Structures are given as structure tokens and as C-alpha cells.
C-alpha positions in Angstrom: 79.4 9.0 -212.7 78.6 9.5 -216.4 81.3 10.7 -218.8 80.5 13.2 -221.5 82.2 11.7 -224.6 80.6 14.0 -227.2 83.0 14.9 -229.9 83.0 17.5 -232.8 85.5 19.3 -235.0 85.4 23.0 -235.4 87.1 23.5 -238.8 87.9 26.9 -240.3 89.5 27.8 -243.7 89.9 31.0 -245.7 89.3 32.0 -249.3 92.4 32.3 -251.4 94.5 35.3 -250.7 92.1 37.1 -248.4 94.2 36.8 -245.3 97.8 36.6 -246.2 100.7 36.2 -243.8 101.7 39.6 -242.7 98.1 40.8 -242.6 97.4 43.7 -240.2 94.6 41.7 -238.6 97.0 39.1 -237.5 98.4 35.9 -238.8 99.9 32.6 -237.7 102.7 32.0 -240.2 106.4 32.4 -240.3 107.5 36.0 -240.3 110.0 36.8 -243.1 113.0 38.8 -241.9 114.0 41.7 -244.2 117.5 40.5 -245.1 117.1 36.7 -244.9 115.6 34.0 -242.8 112.4 33.9 -240.8 111.0 33.8 -237.3 109.0 30.6 -236.9 105.2 30.8 -236.4 103.8 30.6 -232.9 100.7 28.4 -232.9 100.2 27.6 -229.3 96.9 28.2 -227.5 97.1 31.5 -225.6 100.0 32.8 -227.7 99.1 36.1 -229.4 99.2 36.0 -233.2 101.7 38.2 -235.1 100.3 41.2 -236.9 101.1 43.7 -239.6 104.5 42.7 -241.1 105.2 44.4 -244.5 108.0 42.1 -245.5 106.0 39.0 -244.8 102.9 40.4 -246.6 105.0 41.4 -249.7 106.5 37.9 -249.8 103.0 36.3 -249.6 101.7 38.6 -252.4 104.6 37.7 -254.6 103.9 34.0 -254.2 100.2 34.3 -255.3 99.3 32.5 -258.6 95.6 33.4 -258.6 93.4 36.3 -258.0 92.0 36.8 -254.4 88.6 35.2 -253.8 85.7 36.8 -252.1 82.5 34.7 -252.2 79.2 36.2 -253.4 75.9 35.2 -251.7 75.1 32.7 -254.5 78.6 31.1 -254.2 78.2 30.9 -250.4 75.0 29.0 -250.9 76.8 26.6 -253.3 79.4 26.1 -250.5 76.6 25.4 -247.9 74.8 22.9 -250.1 78.0 21.2 -251.0 79.0 20.9 -247.3 75.6 19.3 -246.4 75.8 16.9 -249.4 79.3 15.8 -248.5 78.4 15.3 -244.8 75.1 13.5 -245.6 76.8 11.1 -248.0 79.2 10.0 -245.2 76.7 10.0 -242.3 78.3 13.0 -240.7 76.3 15.8 -239.0 76.9 19.6 -239.5 75.6 21.2 -236.3 76.5 24.7 -237.5 78.4 26.4 -240.3 78.8 30.0 -241.3 80.0 31.0 -244.8 81.3 34.5 -245.1 82.9 36.2 -248.2 86.4 35.5 -247.0 86.2 32.4 -244.8 84.2 29.4 -243.6 83.5 27.9 -240.2 82.1 24.4 -239.8 81.2 22.5 -236.6 80.8 18.9 -237.6 80.0 15.7 -235.6 79.7 12.0 -236.2 82.9 12.2 -238.4 86.3 10.7 -238.1 88.6 12.0 -235.4 91.0 13.4 -238.1 90.5 17.1 -238.6 93.0 17.4 -241.5 91.2 14.6 -243.5 87.7 15.9 -242.8 88.8 19.5 -243.7 90.5 18.3 -246.9 87.3 16.5 -247.9 85.0 19.4 -247.2 87.3 21.9 -249.0 87.7 19.5 -251.9 84.0 19.0 -252.4 83.2 22.7 -252.1 86.1 23.5 -254.5 84.7 21.2 -257.1 81.1 22.5 -256.7 82.3 26.2 -257.0 84.5 25.4 -260.1 81.6 23.4 -261.7 79.3 26.4 -261.2 82.0 28.7 -262.7 82.5 26.4 -265.6 86.2 26.1 -265.1 88.8 25.1 -262.5 89.6 27.9 -260.0 91.6 28.2 -256.8 89.0 29.0 -254.2 90.7 28.2 -250.9 94.0 28.8 -249.2 96.1 25.8 -248.3 95.5 24.4 -244.8 93.1 25.7 -242.3 92.3 25.2 -238.6 91.0 22.0 -237.0 89.9 22.4 -233.4 88.9 19.2 -231.6 86.0 19.7 -229.2 85.4 17.1 -226.5 82.3 17.3 -224.3 79.0 19.0 -224.7 80.1 22.3 -223.2 83.0 22.7 -225.6 80.8 21.8 -228.6 78.1 24.2 -227.5 80.7 27.0 -227.2 81.9 26.3 -230.7 78.4 26.3 -232.1 77.7 29.6 -230.4 80.9 31.1 -231.8 80.1 30.0 -235.3 76.5 31.2 -235.0 77.6 34.6 -233.9 79.8 35.3 -236.9 79.2 38.6 -238.5 78.7 39.2 -242.3 77.4 35.6 -243.0 76.2 35.1 -246.6 74.9 31.6 -245.8 74.7 29.2 -242.9 73.9 25.7 -241.9 71.9 24.9 -238.8 71.5 21.2 -238.0 72.1 20.1 -241.7 69.7 22.8 -243.1 71.0 25.5 -245.4 69.8 29.1 -244.8 70.5 32.2 -246.9 71.4 35.3 -244.9 
């Protein structure tokens, strides 16, 4: 019997201040209680996300230090080229990525089995490329993101399909090749 040991990371992150805790579309963050304290986030597979909490949203807005970011098509292409350059430099392989105005999805292979470190490197490289293009430092991304570990060909293919089917793409990467949308 042959084991399917294929591995990939499906990494997602958002543009700064585009999907704050308390958002009506849903969020996975602590929910701030009106008087004091909070309800801890629930980040377990199958657990529905919390949605539309005015107190939590107002708290998140108050904590913002920068303007909200929505990427333009030229900026999305800068992100895509920066992702490919960072991956190529390290011998990693981006099977699929979609860059939208408010978030990024990347399915990456042949990389370390450390989603947080890979995500931090990809975000850092794109942050630097976008700031260089702008001519000054700027806060492009929210802190953190999502790292989903995909084991086996079927799981990787499902992640690739999910990323490929994203709506409102400004740019995408298909097998290390950048495409404008």
C-alpha cells in the first residue's frame, strides 16, 4: 500500500482593518462584553463563527492606528510578484494564490511545516514590496492570519479549488505564474 504524503499549507490573511472583530460577516476573535470582560474566541473546526457585535466592532475601530487598506489591481499584482519571488528564492512552490482587495489566499508546497513562519515571511515580503512601491512605510496587513495544514493529494486539491474559485480576484498565481484578473 502506498501512502499519500503530499503536504501543503493553505495560508490566508486580511488587509488592515477590512474585517474587524465584531464584523457582521463573522469573526473569530474574543467578543467584548458591554460592561467589562470578554467571551473567548471559538476557533475549533465546525464551530460557527461569531457575527455582528457592535461593542466588539467599536472596540476594534478604536484600536486602529492606520487607515483601512483595500488593494488596487496594480497593488495586487505587486503582492503576487512578491509572493512568487519569495517562494522561488527559497525553493517553495505556490500552487495557487488569489489576491483580492481585502484578503489573500495562498496554497504553498515544498515549504517548511510551520505555517506561522511561512505566513510571516510571505506577509513581510509583500509588506516591504508594497511599501517600497508607495515610497514610504505603511501597515498593509492585519496581525496574524490562518494556516491550514493540508495532508494528502485530495486535501491539497480541495484547497486549490477553493482558492481558484474566489470571487473578485484582482490577481492570481497558478503554478508560480502571475496572472492579472
